[in-house]
Backbone as CSV, one residue per row, in Angstrom:
resi,resn,N_x,N_y,N_z,CA_x,CA_y,CA_z,C_x,C_y,C_z
1,UNK,126.245,123.561,-30.904,125.416,123.897,-29.770,124.910,125.324,-29.915
2,UNK,124.078,125.725,-28.994,123.611,127.100,-28.945,123.454,127.516,-27.480
3,UNK,123.517,128.812,-27.233,123.299,129.343,-25.893,121.804,129.504,-25.676
4,UNK,121.279,128.795,-24.686,119.837,128.813,-24.438,119.460,129.572,-23.182
5,UNK,120.432,129.927,-22.355,120.126,130.658,-21.136,121.384,131.294,-20.560
6,UNK,121.214,132.447,-19.925,122.349,133.140,-19.314,121.951,133.635,-17.922
7,UNK,122.959,133.872,-17.100,122.735,134.416,-15.767,124.002,135.049,-15.240
8,UNK,123.863,136.004,-14.323,125.043,136.642,-13.746,124.727,137.183,-12.361
9,UNK,125.776,137.353,-11.564,125.661,137.863,-10.203,126.864,138.766,-9.926
10,UNK,126.583,139.906,-9.280,127.640,140.823,-8.872,127.581,141.004,-7.355
11,UNK,128.718,141.202,-6.707,128.686,141.514,-5.275,127.943,142.826,-5.026
12,UNK,127.368,142.962,-3.834,126.583,144.167,-3.543,127.457,145.386,-3.235
13,UNK,128.698,145.177,-2.804,129.572,146.290,-2.437,130.108,146.969,-3.686
14,UNK,129.819,148.258,-3.827,130.322,149.053,-4.949,131.408,149.988,-4.429
15,UNK,132.581,149.915,-5.046,133.717,150.737,-4.639,134.036,151.719,-5.763
16,UNK,133.890,152.996,-5.491,134.149,154.031,-6.488,135.617,154.437,-6.473
17,UNK,136.013,155.139,-7.516,137.381,155.657,-7.560,137.643,156.633,-6.426
18,UNK,136.654,157.418,-6.087,136.823,158.356,-4.972,137.047,157.615,-3.657
19,UNK,136.408,156.464,-3.488,136.623,155.669,-2.279,138.053,155.131,-2.230
20,UNK,138.596,154.773,-3.374,139.977,154.300,-3.424,140.961,155.409,-3.061
21,UNK,140.629,156.616,-3.454,141.531,157.745,-3.179,141.646,158.050,-1.695
22,UNK,140.760,157.452,-0.869,140.833,157.668,0.570,142.044,156.964,1.197
23,UNK,142.530,155.901,0.542,143.696,155.208,1.099,144.801,154.966,0.068
24,UNK,144.593,155.396,-1.178,145.604,155.272,-2.215,145.963,156.641,-2.764
25,UNK,147.183,156.765,-3.245,147.600,157.991,-3.920,147.075,157.938,-5.347
26,UNK,145.786,158.162,-5.500,145.144,158.096,-6.804,143.886,158.949,-6.772
27,UNK,143.193,158.988,-7.899,141.965,159.782,-8.001,141.189,159.308,-9.216
28,UNK,139.919,159.725,-9.286,139.125,159.416,-10.465,139.764,160.019,-11.709
29,UNK,140.355,161.186,-11.559,141.000,161.850,-12.698,142.207,161.067,-13.203
30,UNK,142.818,160.262,-12.331,143.955,159.428,-12.754,143.472,158.089,-13.296
31,UNK,142.484,157.475,-12.630,142.056,156.120,-12.991,141.225,156.089,-14.263
32,UNK,140.188,156.923,-14.337,139.223,156.797,-15.426,139.831,156.998,-16.819
33,UNK,140.640,158.047,-17.045,141.192,158.223,-18.392,142.102,157.072,-18.813
34,UNK,142.746,156.405,-17.859,143.686,155.331,-18.177,143.021,153.976,-18.342
35,UNK,141.859,153.788,-17.707,141.245,152.465,-17.678,139.808,152.421,-18.170
36,UNK,139.068,153.502,-18.006,137.640,153.500,-18.301,136.799,153.033,-17.131
37,UNK,137.428,152.825,-15.962,136.724,152.328,-14.781,136.398,153.479,-13.835
38,UNK,135.138,153.570,-13.427,134.731,154.538,-12.412,134.376,153.871,-11.080
39,UNK,133.882,152.624,-11.162,133.546,151.869,-9.958,133.608,150.400,-10.289
40,UNK,133.597,149.575,-9.242,133.648,148.130,-9.422,132.915,147.453,-8.259
41,UNK,132.423,146.225,-8.505,131.760,145.446,-7.467,132.794,144.533,-6.809
42,UNK,132.876,144.602,-5.473,133.919,143.889,-4.741,133.289,142.991,-3.682
43,UNK,133.758,141.759,-3.609,133.263,140.827,-2.595,133.558,141.366,-1.205
44,UNK,132.530,141.338,-0.353,132.712,141.728,1.055,132.330,140.532,1.935
45,UNK,131.031,140.315,2.133,130.623,139.169,2.952,130.121,137.994,2.114
46,UNK,130.141,138.133,0.780,129.722,137.024,-0.080,130.819,135.953,-0.158
47,UNK,130.402,134.773,-0.541,131.343,133.703,-0.878,131.237,133.461,-2.379
48,UNK,132.371,133.301,-3.021,132.388,133.175,-4.477,131.560,131.987,-4.941
49,UNK,131.642,130.862,-4.216,130.902,129.681,-4.645,129.397,129.916,-4.590
50,UNK,128.931,130.720,-3.638,127.507,131.019,-3.562,127.067,131.902,-4.728
51,UNK,127.928,132.847,-5.124,127.632,133.668,-6.293,127.581,132.811,-7.555
52,UNK,128.520,131.858,-7.663,128.565,130.975,-8.828,127.292,130.131,-8.912
53,UNK,126.840,129.614,-7.781,125.619,128.809,-7.754,124.411,129.647,-8.154
54,UNK,124.341,130.877,-7.667,123.212,131.740,-8.015,123.208,132.074,-9.508
55,UNK,124.380,132.366,-10.074,124.461,132.642,-11.509,124.026,131.418,-12.312
56,UNK,124.433,130.235,-11.868,124.047,128.991,-12.545,122.538,128.795,-12.493
57,UNK,121.942,129.032,-11.332,120.493,128.881,-11.204,119.750,129.845,-12.122
58,UNK,120.244,131.074,-12.241,119.610,132.045,-13.129,119.677,131.595,-14.581
59,UNK,120.835,131.048,-14.975,120.984,130.593,-16.355,120.070,129.400,-16.637
60,UNK,119.967,128.478,-15.680,119.071,127.331,-15.850,117.615,127.783,-15.952
61,UNK,117.242,128.735,-15.097,115.876,129.260,-15.148,115.600,129.926,-16.493
62,UNK,116.579,130.672,-16.990,116.428,131.354,-18.275,116.276,130.357,-19.410
63,UNK,116.934,129.196,-19.273,116.865,128.160,-20.307,115.686,127.211,-20.094
64,UNK,114.890,127.452,-19.032,113.763,126.564,-18.683,114.236,125.126,-18.540
65,UNK,115.330,124.950,-17.812,115.950,123.633,-17.655,116.144,123.312,-16.182
66,UNK,116.004,122.046,-15.846,116.310,121.562,-14.513,117.767,121.131,-14.448
67,UNK,118.381,121.282,-13.276,119.780,120.891,-13.118,119.987,119.411,-13.421
68,UNK,118.969,118.606,-13.166,119.066,117.165,-13.409,119.214,116.833,-14.895
69,UNK,118.910,117.787,-15.764,119.013,117.560,-17.204,120.414,117.833,-17.741
70,UNK,121.297,118.366,-16.913,122.645,118.696,-17.365,123.492,117.442,-17.550
71,UNK,124.315,117.449,-18.600,125.236,116.349,-18.865,126.667,116.670,-18.440
72,UNK,126.966,117.954,-18.275,128.342,118.342,-17.925,128.334,119.774,-17.406
73,UNK,129.236,120.050,-16.467,129.447,121.409,-15.960,130.915,121.757,-16.133
74,UNK,131.171,122.921,-16.719,132.531,123.441,-16.856,132.599,124.751,-16.082
75,UNK,133.539,124.855,-15.161,133.720,126.080,-14.377,135.070,126.699,-14.698
76,UNK,135.058,127.966,-15.066,136.288,128.720,-15.285,136.579,129.553,-14.045
77,UNK,137.772,129.363,-13.478,138.150,130.086,-12.269,139.665,130.149,-12.166
78,UNK,140.180,131.310,-11.801,141.619,131.463,-11.617,142.026,131.113,-10.193
79,UNK,141.307,131.683,-9.207,141.658,131.427,-7.813,140.413,131.597,-6.941
80,UNK,140.326,130.778,-5.913,139.279,130.932,-4.910,139.792,130.320,-3.616
81,UNK,138.992,130.350,-2.587,139.455,129.886,-1.283,139.662,128.380,-1.217
82,UNK,139.026,127.635,-2.090,139.189,126.184,-2.112,140.364,125.785,-3.002
83,UNK,141.312,125.039,-2.462,142.290,124.357,-3.303,141.636,123.106,-3.885
84,UNK,140.918,122.408,-3.040,140.126,121.252,-3.439,138.963,121.131,-2.464
85,UNK,137.780,120.726,-2.848,137.415,120.231,-4.170,137.320,121.356,-5.193
86,UNK,137.198,120.944,-6.442,137.079,121.918,-7.512,135.762,122.686,-7.399
87,UNK,135.786,123.918,-7.873,134.622,124.792,-7.741,133.412,124.223,-8.480
88,UNK,133.658,123.540,-9.590,132.534,122.968,-10.349,131.786,121.912,-9.543
89,UNK,132.501,121.166,-8.695,131.839,120.173,-7.844,130.939,120.850,-6.809
90,UNK,131.403,121.975,-6.278,130.599,122.724,-5.318,129.342,123.265,-6.003
91,UNK,129.500,123.771,-7.221,128.351,124.269,-7.984,127.382,123.128,-8.281
92,UNK,127.922,121.976,-8.680,127.077,120.821,-8.994,126.180,120.465,-7.817
93,UNK,126.770,120.408,-6.619,125.984,120.098,-5.438,125.005,121.205,-5.084
94,UNK,125.428,122.452,-5.291,124.589,123.586,-4.941,123.334,123.698,-5.767
95,UNK,123.403,123.270,-7.032,122.226,123.373,-7.903,121.456,122.060,-7.991
96,UNK,122.028,120.995,-7.409,121.338,119.710,-7.430,121.520,118.929,-8.710
97,UNK,122.653,119.112,-9.385,122.941,118.341,-10.597,123.633,117.034,-10.208
98,UNK,123.719,116.106,-11.165,124.385,114.833,-10.891,125.301,114.420,-12.035
99,UNK,125.804,115.404,-12.772,126.631,115.142,-13.950,128.117,115.332,-13.634
100,UNK,128.999,114.874,-14.526,130.422,115.144,-14.361,130.699,116.650,-14.434
101,UNK,131.833,117.057,-13.893,132.169,118.482,-13.922,133.682,118.646,-13.913
102,UNK,134.131,119.809,-14.369,135.559,120.067,-14.485,135.816,121.555,-14.304
103,UNK,136.960,121.899,-13.719,137.426,123.282,-13.630,138.511,123.518,-14.667
104,UNK,138.548,124.724,-15.216,139.649,125.122,-16.087,140.174,126.473,-15.606
105,UNK,141.454,126.711,-15.826,142.061,128.007,-15.535,142.728,128.504,-16.807
106,UNK,141.980,129.283,-17.562,142.498,129.905,-18.785,142.473,131.418,-18.630
107,UNK,142.617,131.860,-17.374,142.619,133.286,-17.053,141.373,133.950,-17.648
108,UNK,141.547,135.134,-18.195,140.400,135.924,-18.642,139.718,135.357,-19.889
109,UNK,140.390,134.449,-20.588,139.811,133.837,-21.796,139.021,132.580,-21.467
110,UNK,138.761,132.316,-20.188,138.156,131.063,-19.776,136.796,130.773,-20.371
111,UNK,135.957,131.787,-20.565,134.621,131.547,-21.102,134.701,130.995,-22.520
112,UNK,135.604,131.532,-23.328,135.711,131.073,-24.717,136.304,129.670,-24.768
113,UNK,137.309,129.411,-23.929,137.869,128.062,-23.871,136.810,127.062,-23.396
114,UNK,135.983,127.454,-22.450,134.916,126.574,-21.968,133.892,126.299,-23.068
115,UNK,133.537,127.330,-23.834,132.626,127.128,-24.970,133.213,126.134,-25.972
116,UNK,134.513,126.258,-26.223,135.178,125.363,-27.174,135.156,123.922,-26.663
117,UNK,135.423,123.740,-25.362,135.364,122.402,-24.781,133.956,121.818,-24.908
118,UNK,132.958,122.621,-24.563,131.584,122.144,-24.623,131.199,121.745,-26.042
119,UNK,131.553,122.562,-27.011,131.247,122.262,-28.407,131.959,120.985,-28.858
120,UNK,133.197,120.792,-28.373,133.946,119.577,-28.731,133.284,118.340,-28.137
121,UNK,132.859,118.429,-26.853,132.145,117.308,-26.236,130.869,116.987,-27.015
122,UNK,130.170,118.046,-27.437,128.915,117.849,-28.157,129.165,117.162,-29.504
123,UNK,130.182,117.626,-30.213,130.491,117.022,-31.510,130.927,115.564,-31.357
124,UNK,131.514,115.242,-30.206,131.922,113.857,-29.944,130.732,112.983,-29.559
125,UNK,129.567,113.607,-29.368,128.363,112.856,-29.040,128.250,112.460,-27.584
126,UNK,129.016,113.101,-26.709,129.017,112.687,-25.303,128.145,113.562,-24.412
127,UNK,127.656,114.686,-24.937,126.819,115.575,-24.127,125.674,116.124,-24.966
128,UNK,124.660,116.608,-24.248,123.539,117.292,-24.886,123.352,118.679,-24.268
129,UNK,123.349,118.730,-22.946,123.169,120.001,-22.232,124.378,120.275,-21.335
130,UNK,124.945,121.455,-21.460,126.159,121.813,-20.715,125.953,123.152,-20.019
131,UNK,126.423,123.229,-18.786,126.429,124.486,-18.037,127.856,124.991,-17.923
132,UNK,128.066,126.246,-18.304,129.355,126.919,-18.104,129.167,127.988,-17.044
133,UNK,130.054,127.989,-16.052,130.042,129.026,-15.025,131.442,129.621,-14.923
134,UNK,131.519,130.930,-15.019,132.776,131.645,-14.802,132.630,132.450,-13.513
135,UNK,133.415,132.121,-12.505,133.308,132.778,-11.203,134.690,133.247,-10.776
136,UNK,134.823,134.536,-10.546,136.148,135.109,-10.311,136.130,136.169,-9.213
137,UNK,137.211,136.208,-8.441,137.413,137.256,-7.439,138.839,137.805,-7.542
138,UNK,139.158,138.465,-8.656,140.516,138.996,-8.825,140.881,140.090,-7.835
139,UNK,139.887,140.669,-7.165,140.222,141.675,-6.145,140.952,141.036,-4.969
140,UNK,140.906,139.695,-4.860,141.645,138.986,-3.815,143.045,138.613,-4.269
141,UNK,143.408,138.974,-5.485,144.728,138.640,-6.018,145.684,139.832,-5.978
142,UNK,145.142,141.029,-5.850,145.960,142.227,-5.999,146.461,142.773,-4.670
143,UNK,147.491,143.574,-4.750,148.000,144.331,-3.603,147.230,145.641,-3.550
144,UNK,146.443,145.837,-2.490,145.583,147.010,-2.407,146.332,148.270,-1.958
145,UNK,147.654,148.200,-1.983,148.464,149.419,-1.841,149.112,149.787,-3.173
146,UNK,148.856,148.980,-4.207,149.445,149.205,-5.531,148.382,149.783,-6.462
147,UNK,148.471,151.069,-6.714,147.435,151.731,-7.521,147.468,151.311,-8.983
148,UNK,148.532,150.650,-9.404,148.629,150.235,-10.806,147.732,149.041,-11.104
149,UNK,147.446,148.215,-10.094,146.691,146.987,-10.344,145.332,146.948,-9.658
150,UNK,145.258,147.340,-8.387,144.010,147.118,-7.654,142.845,147.936,-8.199
151,UNK,143.129,149.028,-8.901,142.048,149.869,-9.427,141.353,149.233,-10.629
152,UNK,141.945,148.184,-11.182,141.460,147.617,-12.437,140.335,146.608,-12.267
153,UNK,140.245,145.973,-11.095,139.487,144.733,-11.005,138.197,144.838,-10.212
154,UNK,137.280,143.948,-10.545,136.039,143.754,-9.812,135.740,142.263,-9.786
155,UNK,134.772,141.858,-8.978,134.425,140.448,-8.834,133.067,140.158,-9.475
156,UNK,132.805,138.889,-9.746,131.510,138.537,-10.300,131.451,137.106,-10.780
157,UNK,130.258,136.679,-11.180,130.037,135.343,-11.728,129.045,135.435,-12.875
158,UNK,129.325,134.711,-13.934,128.432,134.649,-15.087,128.283,133.212,-15.547
159,UNK,127.125,132.880,-16.095,126.864,131.498,-16.497,126.088,131.452,-17.800
160,UNK,126.230,130.333,-18.496,125.487,130.099,-19.739,125.132,128.621,-19.835
161,UNK,123.932,128.349,-20.321,123.480,126.982,-20.581,123.518,126.746,-22.083
162,UNK,124.129,125.635,-22.477,124.245,125.273,-23.890,123.385,124.050,-24.170
163,UNK,122.672,124.092,-25.287,121.819,122.990,-25.706,122.069,122.699,-27.184
164,UNK,121.540,121.596,-27.727,121.784,121.274,-29.133,121.330,122.390,-30.069
165,UNK,122.127,122.630,-31.079,121.806,123.643,-32.074,122.987,123.847,-32.992
166,UNK,122.897,124.850,-33.854,123.986,125.119,-34.793,124.307,126.600,-34.780
167,UNK,124.371,127.171,-33.580,124.576,128.616,-33.480,126.022,129.005,-33.218
168,UNK,126.828,128.073,-32.727,128.251,128.360,-32.546,128.951,128.040,-33.861
169,UNK,129.463,129.072,-34.514,129.935,128.928,-35.890,131.420,128.642,-36.006
170,UNK,132.242,129.191,-35.113,133.674,128.959,-35.245,134.458,129.578,-34.114
171,UNK,135.691,129.072,-33.930,136.573,129.530,-32.871,137.954,129.860,-33.414
172,UNK,138.655,130.693,-32.663,140.092,130.864,-32.833,140.690,130.957,-31.432
173,UNK,141.569,130.019,-31.094,142.242,130.012,-29.801,143.739,130.173,-30.021
174,UNK,144.398,130.842,-29.079,145.844,131.010,-29.206,146.486,131.078,-27.835
175,UNK,147.780,130.794,-27.808,148.551,130.890,-26.571,149.987,131.255,-26.912
176,UNK,150.580,132.093,-26.088,151.979,132.502,-26.264,152.569,132.687,-24.872
177,UNK,153.447,131.780,-24.481,153.973,131.791,-23.120,154.740,133.076,-22.828
178,UNK,154.266,133.804,-21.815,154.933,135.041,-21.378,154.646,135.210,-19.892
179,UNK,155.197,134.314,-19.093,154.824,134.248,-17.686,155.326,135.432,-16.872
180,UNK,156.275,136.183,-17.410,156.812,137.310,-16.645,155.996,138.588,-16.824
181,UNK,155.000,138.574,-17.676,154.243,139.792,-17.983,153.033,139.986,-17.067
182,UNK,152.458,138.875,-16.610,151.244,138.946,-15.797,151.182,137.664,-14.967
183,UNK,151.395,137.790,-13.655,151.511,136.584,-12.837,151.250,136.885,-11.367
184,UNK,151.027,135.804,-10.612,150.936,135.863,-9.155,151.501,134.569,-8.604
185,UNK,152.278,134.662,-7.522,152.784,133.483,-6.830,152.106,133.368,-5.469
186,UNK,151.963,132.139,-4.982,151.556,131.949,-3.597,152.317,130.758,-3.021
187,UNK,152.654,130.842,-1.743,153.384,129.758,-1.100,152.434,128.619,-0.763
188,UNK,152.977,127.407,-0.806,152.228,126.223,-0.429,152.599,125.828,1.000
189,UNK,151.983,124.788,1.500,152.282,124.348,2.852,153.734,123.865,2.941
190,UNK,154.421,124.196,4.028,155.837,123.801,4.144,155.991,122.301,4.413
191,UNK,157.130,121.777,4.038,157.523,120.413,4.400,158.900,120.489,5.059
192,UNK,159.315,119.434,5.743,160.649,119.447,6.359,161.780,119.435,5.339
193,UNK,161.436,119.269,4.044,162.460,119.060,3.026,162.618,120.220,2.052
194,UNK,161.767,121.222,2.175,161.846,122.362,1.253,163.081,123.196,1.568
195,UNK,163.920,123.388,0.562,165.104,124.241,0.716,165.084,125.435,-0.235
196,UNK,164.227,125.386,-1.256,164.147,126.504,-2.193,163.456,127.691,-1.531
197,UNK,163.809,128.882,-2.016,163.184,130.094,-1.493,161.792,130.257,-2.082
198,UNK,160.799,130.532,-1.233,159.430,130.713,-1.690,158.870,132.000,-1.104
199,UNK,157.921,132.593,-1.826,157.313,133.827,-1.342,155.938,134.027,-1.955
200,UNK,155.103,134.763,-1.241,153.819,135.193,-1.777,154.030,136.496,-2.542
201,UNK,153.586,136.524,-3.785,153.695,137.724,-4.615,152.317,138.041,-5.166
202,UNK,151.725,139.194,-4.826,150.419,139.544,-5.389,150.506,139.759,-6.894
203,UNK,149.377,139.937,-7.514,149.318,140.058,-8.967,150.271,141.138,-9.475
204,UNK,151.127,140.748,-10.411,152.079,141.664,-11.035,151.742,141.792,-12.517
205,UNK,151.813,143.005,-13.025,151.420,143.241,-14.409,152.325,144.272,-15.061
206,UNK,152.848,143.924,-16.228,153.565,144.883,-17.063,152.551,145.451,-18.049
207,UNK,151.996,146.593,-17.677,150.831,147.127,-18.361,150.985,147.307,-19.856
208,UNK,152.090,147.884,-20.296,152.265,148.131,-21.726,152.367,146.837,-22.516
209,UNK,153.046,145.841,-21.938,153.157,144.548,-22.617,151.788,143.872,-22.729
210,UNK,151.001,143.952,-21.663,149.662,143.359,-21.682,148.791,144.078,-22.706
211,UNK,148.884,145.400,-22.746,148.112,146.193,-23.698,148.424,145.764,-25.132
212,UNK,149.702,145.668,-25.445,150.104,145.312,-26.811,149.637,143.908,-27.172
213,UNK,149.802,142.967,-26.224,149.354,141.602,-26.496,147.849,141.557,-26.713
214,UNK,147.111,142.232,-25.847,145.656,142.186,-25.908,145.143,142.674,-27.254
215,UNK,145.657,143.801,-27.706,145.208,144.364,-28.979,145.567,143.439,-30.137
216,UNK,146.818,142.972,-30.139,147.274,142.116,-31.236,146.530,140.782,-31.250
217,UNK,146.416,140.133,-30.080,145.793,138.810,-30.011,144.309,138.876,-30.340
218,UNK,143.604,139.835,-29.759,142.168,139.934,-30.000,141.885,140.264,-31.463
219,UNK,142.603,141.212,-32.000,142.408,141.577,-33.413,142.680,140.393,-34.329
220,UNK,143.765,139.651,-34.021,144.124,138.492,-34.836,143.097,137.378,-34.719
221,UNK,142.656,137.081,-33.486,141.665,136.019,-33.287,140.357,136.341,-34.003
222,UNK,139.899,137.587,-33.860,138.641,137.987,-34.497,138.757,137.904,-36.010
223,UNK,139.854,138.432,-36.540,140.067,138.407,-37.990,140.083,136.972,-38.517
224,UNK,140.768,136.080,-37.781,140.888,134.691,-38.223,139.546,133.985,-38.223
225,UNK,138.780,134.101,-37.130,137.522,133.367,-37.058,136.528,133.895,-38.081
226,UNK,136.536,135.203,-38.331,135.636,135.756,-39.339,136.038,135.303,-40.740
227,UNK,137.341,135.326,-41.016,137.816,134.896,-42.338,137.462,133.432,-42.596
228,UNK,137.665,132.580,-41.599,137.393,131.148,-41.781,135.910,130.871,-41.985
229,UNK,135.047,131.730,-41.435,133.603,131.543,-41.592,133.022,132.365,-42.739
230,UNK,133.881,133.083,-43.465,133.420,133.868,-44.604,132.523,135.027,-44.215
231,UNK,132.811,135.626,-43.063,132.025,136.746,-42.553,132.913,137.972,-42.451
232,UNK,132.423,139.114,-42.881,133.191,140.346,-42.772,132.852,141.046,-41.452
233,UNK,133.742,141.869,-40.938,133.426,142.620,-39.712,132.148,143.439,-39.844
234,UNK,131.874,143.934,-41.045,130.665,144.736,-41.260,129.396,143.932,-41.016
235,UNK,129.469,142.594,-41.191,128.296,141.743,-41.018,128.051,141.366,-39.559
236,UNK,129.000,141.661,-38.690,128.857,141.332,-37.264,128.024,142.420,-36.593
237,UNK,127.040,141.994,-35.808,126.144,142.947,-35.144,126.675,143.409,-33.789
238,UNK,127.403,142.518,-33.085,127.877,142.851,-31.744,129.248,142.228,-31.518
239,UNK,130.162,143.016,-30.994,131.473,142.536,-30.559,131.525,142.642,-29.038
240,UNK,131.552,141.500,-28.357,131.625,141.481,-26.897,133.066,141.169,-26.505
241,UNK,133.789,142.195,-26.093,135.207,142.038,-25.770,135.424,141.967,-24.265
242,UNK,136.484,141.288,-23.898,136.882,141.238,-22.492,137.041,142.657,-21.954
243,UNK,136.428,142.916,-20.796,136.386,144.269,-20.243,137.616,144.533,-19.364
244,UNK,138.768,144.605,-19.997,140.026,144.804,-19.271,140.405,146.274,-19.193
245,UNK,140.183,146.982,-20.277,140.613,148.378,-20.355,139.871,149.015,-21.529
246,UNK,139.261,150.157,-21.304,138.467,150.793,-22.357,139.331,151.187,-23.541
247,UNK,140.575,151.572,-23.293,141.453,151.969,-24.399,141.802,150.771,-25.284
248,UNK,141.910,149.579,-24.675,142.136,148.376,-25.479,140.942,148.139,-26.396
249,UNK,139.753,148.237,-25.840,138.532,148.025,-26.631,138.456,149.030,-27.773
250,UNK,138.753,150.282,-27.487,138.690,151.325,-28.514,139.737,151.114,-29.598
251,UNK,140.901,150.607,-29.229,141.947,150.337,-30.218,141.530,149.200,-31.142
252,UNK,140.873,148.177,-30.590,140.388,147.073,-31.413,139.250,147.543,-32.321
253,UNK,138.389,148.404,-31.804,137.348,149.023,-32.639,137.974,149.673,-33.869
254,UNK,139.027,150.448,-33.615,139.693,151.166,-34.698,140.323,150.206,-35.700
255,UNK,140.965,149.144,-35.192,141.594,148.165,-36.081,140.567,147.514,-36.995
256,UNK,139.411,147.167,-36.436,138.366,146.497,-37.213,137.535,147.470,-38.050
257,UNK,137.753,148.769,-37.823,137.037,149.824,-38.537,135.526,149.667,-38.369
258,UNK,135.122,149.485,-37.111,133.719,149.296,-36.784,133.267,150.370,-35.805
259,UNK,131.986,150.745,-35.847,131.478,151.801,-34.965,131.388,151.342,-33.512
260,UNK,131.488,152.297,-32.601,131.510,151.999,-31.169,130.217,151.341,-30.695
261,UNK,129.080,151.629,-31.359,127.814,151.075,-30.870,127.761,149.554,-30.979
262,UNK,128.643,148.976,-31.792,128.702,147.516,-31.901,129.456,146.881,-30.735
263,UNK,130.082,147.693,-29.887,130.929,147.194,-28.805,130.316,147.576,-27.454
264,UNK,129.341,146.829,-26.975,128.770,147.148,-25.670,129.828,147.007,-24.577
265,UNK,129.768,147.875,-23.580,130.750,147.852,-22.492,130.039,148.005,-21.151
266,UNK,130.637,147.421,-20.138,130.183,147.645,-18.761,131.358,147.891,-17.832
267,UNK,132.538,148.119,-18.413,133.747,148.273,-17.618,133.663,149.472,-16.675
268,UNK,132.896,150.491,-17.050,132.848,151.712,-16.246,132.394,151.444,-14.823
269,UNK,131.416,150.540,-14.644,130.939,150.264,-13.295,131.119,148.805,-12.881
270,UNK,131.927,148.045,-13.635,132.211,146.650,-13.293,133.695,146.393,-13.072
271,UNK,134.545,147.078,-13.837,135.963,146.739,-13.825,136.208,145.416,-14.532
272,UNK,137.407,144.888,-14.366,137.832,143.642,-15.000,137.590,142.494,-14.031
273,UNK,136.647,141.623,-14.352,136.349,140.470,-13.493,136.827,139.169,-14.118
274,UNK,137.962,139.234,-14.812,138.609,138.059,-15.390,137.646,137.308,-16.312
275,UNK,137.587,135.973,-16.207,136.807,135.212,-17.182,135.309,135.442,-17.061
276,UNK,134.857,136.007,-15.938,133.416,136.253,-15.805,132.964,137.491,-16.576
277,UNK,133.908,138.316,-17.054,133.557,139.522,-17.817,132.622,139.214,-18.978
278,UNK,133.015,138.272,-19.825,132.261,138.019,-21.053,130.867,137.454,-20.787
279,UNK,130.706,136.430,-19.920,129.340,135.957,-19.683,128.473,136.957,-18.936
280,UNK,129.060,137.803,-18.083,128.273,138.850,-17.427,127.785,139.850,-18.464
281,UNK,128.672,140.286,-19.356,128.286,141.226,-20.400,127.247,140.606,-21.329
282,UNK,127.428,139.339,-21.672,126.469,138.628,-22.518,125.095,138.612,-21.863
283,UNK,125.051,138.279,-20.579,123.784,138.207,-19.857,123.118,139.576,-19.780
284,UNK,123.896,140.604,-19.488,123.318,141.944,-19.370,122.779,142.441,-20.702
285,UNK,123.514,142.201,-21.781,123.032,142.610,-23.106,121.750,141.864,-23.477
286,UNK,121.712,140.570,-23.169,120.515,139.786,-23.495,119.306,140.300,-22.721
287,UNK,119.491,140.580,-21.444,118.372,141.031,-20.620,117.955,142.469,-20.958
288,UNK,118.856,143.225,-21.570,118.515,144.568,-22.035,117.825,144.545,-23.395
289,UNK,117.714,143.364,-24.007,117.048,143.235,-25.295,117.889,143.693,-26.469
290,UNK,119.221,143.635,-26.319,120.093,144.122,-27.395,120.211,143.125,-28.537
291,UNK,119.954,141.849,-28.271,120.115,140.822,-29.300,118.761,140.467,-29.917
292,UNK,118.787,140.218,-31.223,117.596,139.700,-31.893,117.987,138.431,-32.641
293,UNK,117.047,137.527,-32.874,117.370,136.273,-33.545,118.102,136.512,-34.865
294,UNK,119.167,135.757,-35.062,119.957,135.882,-36.282,121.126,136.828,-36.170
295,UNK,121.198,137.607,-35.097,122.345,138.507,-34.916,123.638,137.708,-34.853
296,UNK,124.661,138.230,-35.511,125.994,137.637,-35.439,126.769,138.324,-34.311
297,UNK,127.323,137.513,-33.413,128.027,138.020,-32.240,129.425,137.424,-32.197
298,UNK,130.408,138.269,-31.975,131.778,137.823,-31.737,132.124,138.109,-30.280
299,UNK,132.628,137.104,-29.596,133.123,137.262,-28.228,134.622,137.033,-28.265
300,UNK,135.374,137.943,-27.663,136.834,137.848,-27.690,137.392,138.198,-26.326
301,UNK,138.402,137.420,-25.889,139.021,137.679,-24.594,140.500,137.311,-24.631
302,UNK,141.230,137.835,-23.661,142.689,137.652,-23.599,143.102,137.753,-22.141
303,UNK,144.154,137.008,-21.784,144.565,137.049,-20.392,145.922,136.426,-20.161
304,UNK,146.245,136.268,-18.875,147.560,135.781,-18.471,147.862,134.449,-19.129
305,UNK,149.127,134.269,-19.367,149.589,133.051,-20.035,150.722,133.310,-21.026
306,UNK,150.499,134.103,-22.096,149.235,134.724,-22.482,148.359,133.751,-23.273
307,UNK,147.047,133.801,-23.008,146.100,133.028,-23.802,145.027,133.978,-24.328
308,UNK,144.424,133.601,-25.432,143.358,134.425,-26.001,142.446,133.546,-26.842
309,UNK,141.290,134.099,-27.172,140.371,133.352,-28.014,139.229,134.217,-28.495
310,UNK,138.599,133.775,-29.573,137.417,134.439,-30.113,136.453,133.381,-30.613
311,UNK,135.164,133.675,-30.503,134.137,132.770,-31.007,133.110,133.595,-31.772
312,UNK,132.654,133.053,-32.888,131.568,133.640,-33.656,130.334,132.806,-33.426
313,UNK,129.252,133.445,-33.006,127.993,132.716,-32.823,126.836,133.507,-33.401
314,UNK,125.763,132.804,-33.646,124.536,133.418,-34.158,123.481,133.337,-33.081
315,UNK,122.850,134.443,-32.771,121.879,134.447,-31.677,120.603,133.752,-32.099
């Protein structure tokens, strides 16, 4: 398959580090050097499903495609206000499509896992046109009195339309169970029979463990997919990495021995928007005219689970 259209949407509310310091024991001088984040877009009066629908419409418009032409919709989402129906069904109705749809939760690596699913469906001969939407609101997962986590995240939605082609060259996916490193619990509805102890726990993160995993997994995934496709890092024009932490990105740059200009970033004014990071960055780079036909692009992401993945594609 190939990517024929992209779209993205950010909430209108921008929260700066200085604004956070009004109610947190923190400052821009503490946050920025540790994360690379100066501001982030945070949902206020928007609804995530409406943002997802708008991002999908933008991607369809960019691909010059009608929703009725879609054969499948894949939505990547960690959490939203709906337990059921699935977010992809809401998007399907919102854009006027009539195809099957599915939600996946692969944390921050969701866009790459969705691309892999779409490519697999295509190779099986069951689809022609696929819409991927990544819609996330991680700012609703964190404890806003915990300066270690809430300063990291922003909200957003990104989408991509896939059509027949030979531009997706290869994947590397991985998973390593480490549920104690990055997690969130929420209580379910009570029953008369529940005797186990339950509690709501906001997003918890062991930062150093996540940092080490992210660098190791991303570097390994990128190295593997490039080796299998016979491509050297020097031949790659753009590395689009999950926007979790600027120091992680810089460490991977160093490992691959590649110049910083190959690694576009938007973390400074976006923060970490989970699986929507990569399609938002992809859309912004495309609309800025950074890609030219034939460019080799690597997209890499990592997240809770731990799961990670990388894809090599040709623009």
